[in-house]
C-alpha positions in Angstrom: -50.7 5.3 75.0 -54.0 4.2 75.8 -53.7 4.7 80.1 -51.4 7.5 80.3 -50.8 11.2 81.6 -51.4 13.3 78.5 -50.3 16.7 77.2 -52.7 19.6 78.6 -55.0 21.1 76.5 -54.6 25.2 76.5 -56.4 27.8 74.6 -55.0 32.1 74.7 -56.6 34.8 73.3 -54.5 38.4 72.8 -55.4 42.0 72.2 -52.8 44.6 71.8 -53.2 47.9 71.1 -51.2 50.1 68.6 -50.3 54.2 68.3 -50.6 56.2 65.1 -46.9 55.1 64.2 -47.3 51.5 64.8 -46.1 51.2 68.3 -47.4 48.8 70.6 -48.8 50.3 73.9 -50.7 47.8 75.1 -50.9 44.0 75.6 -53.3 41.2 76.8 -53.2 37.8 76.9 -55.4 35.6 78.9 -54.8 32.0 79.1 -57.0 28.7 79.9 -55.9 25.6 80.7 -54.8 22.2 82.4 -52.4 22.5 84.9 -50.0 19.6 85.4 -49.5 20.4 89.3 -53.1 19.9 90.0 -52.8 16.3 89.0 -49.3 15.9 89.9 -48.1 18.2 92.2 -51.2 19.6 93.6 -49.3 21.3 97.1 -47.7 23.8 94.7 -51.3 25.2 94.1 -52.2 28.4 95.9 -55.1 30.3 95.4 -56.5 28.1 92.9 -53.8 29.2 90.3 -50.5 27.0 88.6 -48.2 29.7 87.8 -45.9 27.2 85.9 -48.7 27.6 83.2 -47.3 31.3 82.6 -44.0 29.9 82.0 -41.8 32.3 79.7 -44.3 35.2 80.6 -42.7 36.1 84.0 -41.7 40.2 83.3 -39.5 39.4 86.4 -35.7 38.3 85.6 -35.9 34.6 86.0 -35.9 31.1 84.2 -38.4 32.0 81.8 -38.4 35.9 81.7 -40.6 37.6 78.6 -38.7 39.6 76.1 -40.7 42.3 75.5 -41.9 45.4 77.2 -45.0 47.9 76.4 -46.7 50.8 78.3 -49.3 48.8 79.5 -49.2 44.8 79.5 -51.7 42.7 81.4 -51.6 39.0 81.6 -54.1 36.5 83.1 -54.4 32.6 83.3 -57.6 30.8 84.8 -57.0 27.2 85.5 -59.5 24.7 83.4 -59.0 20.9 84.4 -60.8 17.8 82.9 -61.0 14.4 83.5 -58.2 13.7 81.5 -55.2 13.4 83.3 -52.2 15.3 82.0 -48.2 15.4 82.3 -45.2 17.3 81.3 -44.0 16.9 77.7 -40.8 18.1 76.6 -40.5 21.4 77.2 -43.7 21.7 78.7 -45.5 25.0 79.1 -42.6 27.1 77.1 -43.9 25.5 74.2 -47.7 26.7 73.9 -46.8 29.8 75.4 -44.3 30.6 72.7 -46.6 29.7 69.9 -49.2 32.2 71.6 -47.0 34.9 71.8 -44.7 34.2 69.2 -47.3 34.2 66.3 -49.4 37.4 67.9 -46.1 39.2 67.7 -46.3 39.1 63.5 -49.9 39.2 63.6 -49.3 42.5 65.5 -46.2 43.6 63.6 -48.1 42.8 60.7 -50.9 45.3 61.7 -48.1 47.9 62.2 -47.1 47.5 58.9 -43.3 46.6 60.1 -40.6 44.1 59.6 -41.4 41.3 62.1 -37.5 41.2 63.5 -37.7 44.8 63.6 -40.8 45.1 65.2 -39.7 43.0 67.8 -36.3 44.5 68.4 -38.5 47.6 68.9 -40.0 46.1 72.2 -36.7 44.5 73.5 -34.9 48.0 74.8 -34.6 46.7 78.2 -34.0 42.9 77.3 -30.4 42.9 75.6 -29.7 39.4 76.0 -33.2 38.4 74.1 -32.3 41.0 71.2 -28.8 39.5 70.4 -30.1 35.9 70.3 -33.0 37.3 68.2 -30.3 39.4 65.8 -27.6 36.6 65.9 -30.6 34.1 64.3 -31.4 36.8 62.0 -28.2 37.1 60.7 -27.4 33.6 60.0 -30.4 32.6 58.6 -30.0 35.8 56.1 -33.3 37.6 56.8 -34.3 40.1 54.5 -32.4 38.3 51.6 -34.4 36.7 48.5 -35.5 33.5 48.5 -36.4 31.3 45.5 -40.1 31.1 44.4 -42.6 30.1 47.0 -40.2 29.8 49.6 -41.0 32.2 52.9 -39.6 32.7 56.0 -40.6 33.4 59.7 -39.6 33.8 62.8 -39.3 33.6 66.7 -37.7 33.9 70.2 -38.5 33.1 73.9 -36.8 32.2 77.1 -36.9 29.3 79.1 -35.3 27.0 81.2 -32.9 29.8 82.0 -31.8 30.3 78.5 -32.3 32.4 75.1 -33.2 30.8 71.7 -34.6 31.6 68.8 -35.4 30.2 65.3 -35.8 31.2 61.9 -38.0 28.5 59.4 -38.1 28.9 55.1 -41.2 26.8 53.9 -43.6 26.4 51.1 -46.9 25.9 50.9 -48.1 24.2 47.6 -51.5 23.3 46.9 -52.5 23.1 50.1 -49.3 20.9 51.3 -46.1 22.3 54.0 -42.9 21.6 52.8 -40.2 22.8 56.0 -37.0 23.2 53.7 -34.5 25.0 56.5 -34.2 25.9 60.4 -31.7 28.0 61.6 -31.4 27.9 65.6 -29.9 29.7 67.7 -29.3 29.2 71.7 -27.3 31.1 74.9 -27.1 28.9 77.6 -24.6 30.9 79.2 -21.6 28.0 79.3 -21.2 25.3 76.6 -19.5 22.6 78.7 -20.4 20.5 75.4 -21.1 21.9 71.6 -21.9 18.7 70.1 -24.2 17.8 72.9 -25.7 21.3 72.7 -26.0 20.9 69.2 -27.7 17.4 68.9 -30.0 18.9 71.8 -31.1 21.4 69.6 -31.5 19.3 66.3 -33.7 16.6 68.4 -35.8 19.5 69.5 -36.9 20.6 65.9 -38.3 16.6 65.2 -40.0 17.0 68.7 -41.2 20.3 67.9 -42.2 19.6 64.0 -43.9 16.4 65.2 -46.1 18.1 67.8 -47.0 21.1 64.8 -47.4 18.7 62.2 -49.4 15.4 63.5 -49.5 15.6 68.0 -52.8 14.9 69.0 -55.0 12.7 71.2 -58.3 12.2 70.8 -60.9 10.5 73.1 -63.9 8.9 71.8 -66.6 7.2 73.7 -64.2 6.7 76.7 -60.7 5.8 75.6 -57.7 7.0 73.2 -58.0 7.1 69.8 -54.0 7.2 69.1 -52.8 4.2 70.9 -49.5 3.3 69.2 -47.4 4.7 66.3 -49.7 3.3 63.5 -52.2 6.2 65.0 -49.7 8.5 66.6 -47.4 9.6 63.6 -44.1 11.5 64.0 -41.9 13.3 61.5 -40.0 10.7 59.4 -37.0 11.2 58.4 -38.1 12.6 54.3 -39.7 15.3 56.3 -36.8 16.7 58.1 -35.4 20.3 57.1 -32.0 21.2 56.9 -31.3 21.9 60.0 -28.5 24.6 61.0 -27.8 25.4 65.2 -25.2 28.3 66.6 -24.2 28.1 70.0 -23.7 31.9 71.2 -22.4 31.1 74.8 -21.3 34.0 77.1 -20.0 32.3 79.8 -22.0 34.1 82.7 -24.6 31.8 83.8 -25.8 28.5 83.6 -28.7 27.4 81.5 -30.9 24.2 79.8 -30.4 22.9 76.6 -32.3 19.3 76.6 -35.9 21.7 76.5 -35.3 25.6 75.6 -35.4 25.4 71.4 -38.7 22.9 71.2 -40.9 26.1 72.2 -39.6 28.5 69.2 -39.7 25.5 66.2 -43.6 25.7 66.1 -43.8 29.3 66.2 -41.2 29.9 63.7 -43.1 27.6 61.2 -46.2 28.9 61.8 -45.2 32.2 61.0 -43.4 31.0 57.6 -47.0 29.8 56.8 -48.6 33.1 57.5 -46.4 34.9 54.9 -46.6 31.9 52.3 -50.5 31.9 52.6 -51.2 35.5 54.2 -53.7 33.7 57.0 -52.6 32.9 60.1 -52.7 29.1 61.6 -54.3 29.4 65.3 -54.9 25.9 66.2 -52.9 22.7 66.5 -51.9 20.1 64.7 -51.4 21.5 61.3 -52.8 18.3 59.6 -56.3 19.7 60.9 -55.8 23.1 59.1 -56.6 24.1 55.5 -53.7 25.3 54.5 -54.7 26.2 50.6 
């Protein structure tokens, strides 16, 4: 780990406009970050842009389509590379892009005074497959039903690698410490050849997603990497794993991926549940550096 290609850093600024009825009338996203292709495949860089960094934000049908519509929408991107070499991490750019969009959607829903699921549904009139996955996972998770005292839910949905995915997380925060109790994940990858293998990929994506959300950090000090092995780079332990429930919604009309799509909805679902529990959004990762009290 001392000499490798690391996952890119990025950030995003989002702005929304609401009318008097709490309807979304404008959405502006501006992403800045490192480009994997600039290091590993510079031939695909055109005009100083790597469009793969906008994975999941394409308004046109494709392998990573944004499932929301608004009368006014602007998505911008600027490449900002550093001297630290970067490369792909399971899920690649959908991971951070889902966090940005899905956590912001929860914040906008709160500003509009609307339920997060219903607010999302109102933006999905032209995206029935996104909405179907969201609805199925919300129903399976019991969205809107009572929870034990101190437990809160969060939801997220996204599209990547030709597959629709959604997740609901149930968490509690006590004395600044997070406990993830349950994660319900749904996936529509079209044809499901081996359901057991798909479920295993979804369950494994929880371990990947939670590890990144809670602990994932590679620091540079005096020109050297600080995290050099598993004693300094922490992963989710078995005792920290929540109960994971999976649902495969095969529609037999396309071929989507299963190894990477659901990772991207794990973190925003957990972050939105933390927001519900604490009343404060988390806007920087990893969570080990955040104060949740």
